[in-house]
C-alpha positions as CSV (number, residue, x, y, z in Angstrom):
1,M,15.9,-12.0,-11.3
2,I,16.8,-10.8,-7.9
3,W,15.1,-7.6,-6.9
4,N,17.1,-5.4,-4.6
5,T,15.9,-2.0,-3.5
6,R,16.2,-0.1,-0.3
7,I,12.6,-1.2,0.5
8,T,13.2,-4.9,0.0
9,K,16.1,-4.6,2.4
10,M,13.9,-2.9,5.0
11,M,11.0,-5.3,4.5
12,N,13.1,-8.4,3.9
13,T,10.8,-9.4,1.1
14,Q,11.4,-11.0,-2.3
15,Y,9.9,-8.2,-4.3
16,P,9.5,-4.4,-3.9
17,I,5.8,-4.9,-3.8
18,I,3.4,-3.9,-1.0
19,M,-0.2,-4.6,-0.3
20,G,-2.5,-1.6,0.1
21,A,-4.3,-1.0,3.4
22,F,-7.9,-2.0,3.0
23,A,-10.9,-1.2,5.1
24,I,-13.1,-4.2,5.9
25,I,-11.1,-6.7,3.9
26,G,-7.5,-6.0,5.0
27,K,-7.3,-9.1,7.2
28,A,-5.1,-12.1,7.7
29,E,-6.1,-14.5,4.9
30,F,-5.8,-11.8,2.2
31,A,-2.6,-10.4,3.7
32,A,-1.0,-13.8,4.2
33,A,-1.5,-14.7,0.5
34,F,0.2,-11.5,-0.5
35,S,3.2,-12.2,1.8
36,N,3.4,-15.8,0.7
37,A,3.7,-14.6,-2.9
38,G,6.8,-12.5,-2.2
39,G,5.3,-9.1,-1.3
40,L,4.5,-7.5,2.0
41,G,1.0,-8.3,3.1
42,I,-0.7,-5.7,5.3
43,I,-3.3,-6.2,8.1
44,T,-5.3,-3.0,8.5
45,A,-5.9,-2.2,12.2
46,L,-9.0,-0.1,11.8
47,N,-10.9,-3.3,10.9
48,F,-10.7,-4.5,14.6
49,R,-12.7,-3.1,17.5
50,T,-10.8,-4.5,20.4
51,S,-7.2,-5.4,21.3
52,D,-8.3,-9.0,21.7
53,E,-9.7,-9.1,18.2
54,F,-6.5,-7.6,16.8
55,Y,-4.2,-9.9,18.8
56,D,-6.1,-12.9,17.5
57,E,-5.7,-11.7,13.9
58,I,-2.0,-11.3,14.4
59,K,-1.8,-14.8,15.7
60,K,-3.8,-16.1,12.7
61,M,-1.5,-14.3,10.3
62,K,1.5,-15.9,11.9
63,K,-0.1,-19.3,11.4
64,L,-0.8,-18.6,7.7
65,T,2.6,-17.3,6.7
66,N,6.2,-17.3,7.9
67,K,7.0,-14.4,5.6
68,P,7.3,-10.8,6.6
69,F,4.1,-8.8,6.9
70,G,3.1,-5.3,8.2
71,V,0.3,-3.6,10.0
72,N,-1.3,-0.3,8.9
73,Y,-2.8,2.2,11.3
74,T,-5.0,4.8,9.7
75,V,-5.1,7.9,11.8
76,W,-8.0,10.2,11.0
77,P,-7.5,14.0,11.2
78,P,-9.3,15.8,14.0
79,Q,-11.8,17.4,11.7
80,V,-12.9,14.0,10.5
81,R,-13.2,12.6,14.0
82,Q,-15.2,15.6,15.1
83,S,-17.7,15.2,12.3
84,G,-18.7,11.8,13.6
85,G,-18.0,8.6,11.6
86,R,-14.3,7.8,11.8
87,V,-12.9,7.8,15.4
88,Q,-9.4,6.4,15.2
89,S,-6.8,8.8,16.7
90,E,-3.1,8.1,17.1
91,E,-3.6,7.4,20.9
92,S,-6.4,4.9,20.2
93,Y,-3.9,2.7,18.4
94,F,-1.2,2.6,21.0
95,D,-2.3,-0.8,22.5
96,F,-2.6,-2.2,19.0
97,V,0.9,-1.0,18.1
98,D,2.3,-2.6,21.2
99,I,0.7,-5.9,20.4
100,A,2.1,-5.9,16.8
101,L,5.6,-5.1,18.0
102,E,5.5,-7.6,20.8
103,E,4.4,-10.3,18.3
104,G,7.5,-9.5,16.2
105,V,6.0,-7.3,13.4
106,K,8.8,-5.3,12.0
107,V,7.1,-3.0,9.5
108,I,4.5,-0.6,10.7
109,T,2.7,1.7,8.3
110,T,0.6,4.7,9.1
111,S,-1.6,6.9,6.9
112,A,-3.9,9.9,6.6
113,Y,-2.6,12.0,9.6
114,K,0.4,12.7,11.7
115,A,1.7,9.6,13.6
116,A,5.1,10.5,14.9
117,R,4.4,9.0,18.3
118,I,3.5,5.7,16.7
119,G,6.7,6.0,14.7
120,K,8.7,6.5,18.0
121,K,7.2,3.4,19.4
122,V,8.2,1.5,16.3
123,H,11.8,2.7,16.4
124,D,12.1,2.1,20.1
125,A,11.2,-1.6,19.4
126,G,13.7,-1.8,16.5
127,G,11.1,-1.8,13.7
128,V,10.7,0.4,10.6
129,W,8.0,3.0,10.1
130,F,6.4,3.8,6.7
131,H,4.0,6.7,6.4
132,K,1.5,7.2,3.6
133,S,0.4,10.6,2.4
134,A,-1.5,12.1,-0.5
135,T,0.9,14.9,-1.2
136,V,4.7,15.4,-1.5
137,K,4.4,18.2,1.1
138,H,3.0,15.9,3.7
139,A,5.6,13.2,2.7
140,I,8.4,15.7,3.4
141,S,6.8,16.4,6.9
142,A,6.7,12.6,7.5
143,E,10.4,12.3,6.6
144,R,11.2,15.2,9.0
145,A,9.2,13.4,11.7
146,G,11.4,10.3,11.3
147,A,9.6,8.0,8.9
148,D,12.0,5.4,7.4
149,A,10.1,5.5,4.1
150,V,7.1,7.3,2.6
151,T,4.2,6.2,0.4
152,I,2.8,8.9,-1.8
153,V,-0.6,8.2,-3.4
154,G,-1.2,9.7,-6.9
155,L,-4.4,11.3,-8.0
156,E,-5.1,8.2,-10.1
157,G,-5.7,6.3,-6.8
158,T,-9.0,5.9,-5.0
159,G,-10.1,6.1,-1.4
160,F,-7.4,8.4,-0.2
161,K,-7.9,11.8,-1.8
162,N,-6.7,15.4,-1.2
163,P,-7.6,18.5,-3.1
164,N,-3.9,19.3,-3.7
165,Q,-3.0,15.8,-4.9
166,N,-0.7,15.3,-7.9
167,T,-0.3,12.4,-10.3
168,T,1.9,9.5,-9.6
169,L,4.4,10.7,-12.2
170,V,4.7,14.1,-10.6
171,N,4.8,12.7,-7.1
172,M,7.7,10.3,-7.7
173,T,9.9,12.5,-9.9
174,M,9.5,15.5,-7.6
175,A,9.7,13.5,-4.4
176,R,12.9,11.8,-5.6
177,K,14.4,15.3,-6.0
178,L,13.2,16.5,-2.5
179,I,13.1,13.4,-0.3
180,K,16.1,11.2,0.8
181,V,14.2,8.3,2.4
182,P,12.9,5.5,0.2
183,L,9.7,6.1,-1.7
184,I,6.7,3.9,-2.3
185,A,4.5,4.6,-5.3
186,A,0.8,4.2,-5.1
187,G,-2.1,5.2,-7.3
188,G,-3.3,3.8,-10.7
189,I,-0.6,1.1,-11.0
190,G,-1.9,-2.2,-12.3
191,D,0.6,-3.9,-14.6
192,A,4.3,-4.5,-15.2
193,R,4.9,-1.4,-17.2
194,G,3.4,0.7,-14.4
195,F,5.5,-1.1,-11.9
196,L,8.7,-0.5,-13.8
197,A,7.7,3.1,-14.6
198,A,7.3,3.8,-10.9
199,L,10.7,2.4,-10.1
200,A,12.3,4.4,-13.0
201,M,10.7,7.6,-11.7
202,G,12.3,7.1,-8.3
203,A,10.2,4.7,-6.3
204,D,11.9,2.0,-4.3
205,A,8.7,-0.1,-4.2
206,V,5.1,-0.1,-5.5
207,C,1.9,-0.4,-3.5
208,F,-1.1,-2.2,-5.2
209,G,-4.6,-1.6,-4.1
210,S,-7.5,-1.6,-6.6
211,A,-5.5,-4.0,-8.9
212,I,-5.8,-6.9,-6.3
213,M,-9.4,-6.3,-5.2
214,A,-10.7,-9.0,-7.6
215,T,-8.1,-11.7,-6.8
216,K,-9.3,-15.1,-5.6
217,E,-8.1,-14.6,-2.0
218,S,-9.7,-11.1,-1.8
219,P,-12.7,-11.3,0.6
220,A,-14.4,-8.5,-1.3
221,S,-18.0,-9.2,-2.3
222,E,-18.8,-10.7,-5.7
223,A,-20.6,-7.5,-6.6
224,W,-17.5,-5.5,-5.9
225,K,-15.3,-7.9,-7.8
226,K,-17.6,-7.7,-10.8
227,Q,-17.3,-3.9,-10.6
228,V,-13.5,-4.2,-10.7
229,L,-13.6,-6.7,-13.6
230,Y,-16.1,-4.8,-15.7
231,Q,-15.6,-1.2,-14.7
232,D,-15.4,1.2,-17.7
233,I,-12.5,3.5,-16.8
234,F,-13.7,5.9,-19.4
235,D,-17.1,6.2,-17.8
236,E,-18.1,9.7,-16.5
237,K,-18.5,8.3,-12.9
238,F,-14.8,7.4,-13.0
239,Y,-13.7,10.9,-13.8
240,K,-16.0,12.4,-11.2
241,K,-14.6,10.3,-8.4
242,I,-11.0,10.0,-9.3
243,F,-10.3,13.4,-10.8
244,H,-13.0,15.6,-9.3
245,L,-13.2,14.2,-5.8
246,E,-16.9,13.5,-6.2
247,L,-19.0,10.3,-5.6
248,R,-16.8,9.4,-2.6
249,D,-18.9,6.4,-1.4
250,S,-19.5,5.0,-4.8
251,P,-17.8,1.6,-5.8
252,V,-15.4,3.0,-8.3
253,G,-11.8,1.7,-8.4
254,S,-8.7,3.4,-9.6
255,M,-7.5,3.5,-13.2
256,A,-5.5,0.3,-12.3
257,V,-8.6,-1.8,-12.8
258,G,-8.3,-1.3,-16.5
259,H,-5.5,-3.9,-16.4
260,V,-7.6,-6.4,-14.5
261,N,-9.3,-8.8,-17.0
262,E,-9.9,-11.9,-14.9
263,E,-9.9,-13.2,-11.4
264,T,-6.5,-14.6,-10.6
265,S,-4.8,-15.6,-7.4
266,I,-2.5,-13.2,-5.6
267,K,0.4,-15.4,-6.5
268,E,-0.5,-15.3,-10.2
269,F,-0.9,-11.5,-10.0
270,I,2.5,-10.9,-8.5
271,E,4.2,-13.5,-10.7
272,N,2.7,-11.8,-13.8
273,I,3.9,-8.4,-12.7
274,V,7.4,-9.6,-12.0
275,S,7.8,-11.9,-15.0
276,N,6.5,-9.3,-17.5
277,A,8.7,-6.7,-15.9
278,E,11.7,-8.9,-16.3
279,R,10.8,-9.6,-20.0
280,I,10.5,-5.9,-20.6
281,L,13.9,-5.2,-19.0
282,R,15.4,-7.9,-21.3
283,T,13.9,-6.2,-24.4
284,W,15.5,-3.0,-23.3
285,G,18.8,-4.7,-23.3
286,V,19.2,-5.1,-19.5
287,T,21.5,-8.1,-18.7
288,G,22.4,-9.8,-15.5
289,N,20.2,-11.5,-12.9
290,E,19.7,-8.6,-10.5
291,F,17.6,-5.4,-10.5
292,R,19.3,-3.0,-8.1
293,N,18.6,0.6,-7.4
294,L,20.2,0.8,-3.9
């Protein structure tokens, strides 16, 4: 089946599937496997200390895949930077953005805080800018600032939390009513039914994070992969972190890991999502060889 959405047209990918932006492990080998499997692999810029390191990673990525890929820039809010720890501001990424654009990267994603000046750089170079937010309100602001698409992370997700976050269902159905640009669903999605449900609720693509942490190409530690494979999603720790914003530094994945039963390759993961989604569509009486929600 051919998958045509507004996002696949922007990304020029086979499937409306995007890799999450990962601290530490969001590097070329992992991202290239995702792109080679038909999705959009993402290199995460905060994992590199210098422009030279980042440039070398882009070059490595281009050797590993000839498929489209993107780069994420996580911009931390002023209050986070002032408290120590995270230091990346919008300005600190300008050199990295220029490198990516000069190397032909067409899809630039930003997250966490305002990034309109990065977005302008992307547009001036003829690229597309996706912004990730945790609330529909912030996604609306990103659309007004010129984002070509917005990712909204549901409460079911992990690692990117907001006290005013809603569930993926509320995010997608409400955002589809209020936002005109394409939507990308994230948060708690780990199988074909979740993938199709997100598209039915109004998403133009789905972003996978926790669900791919235990894949063979993932450079996550064996301890973390075991956590994903054997996490009890009904454990009290899960609820404290995911739904009560506690235990922030604990190794707890999103509800999506409940669908992860074994360590597969990225290619197998994406093929399973797509083939099972197509099978479900057939059982619903969908005919033809194209999924289209343009």
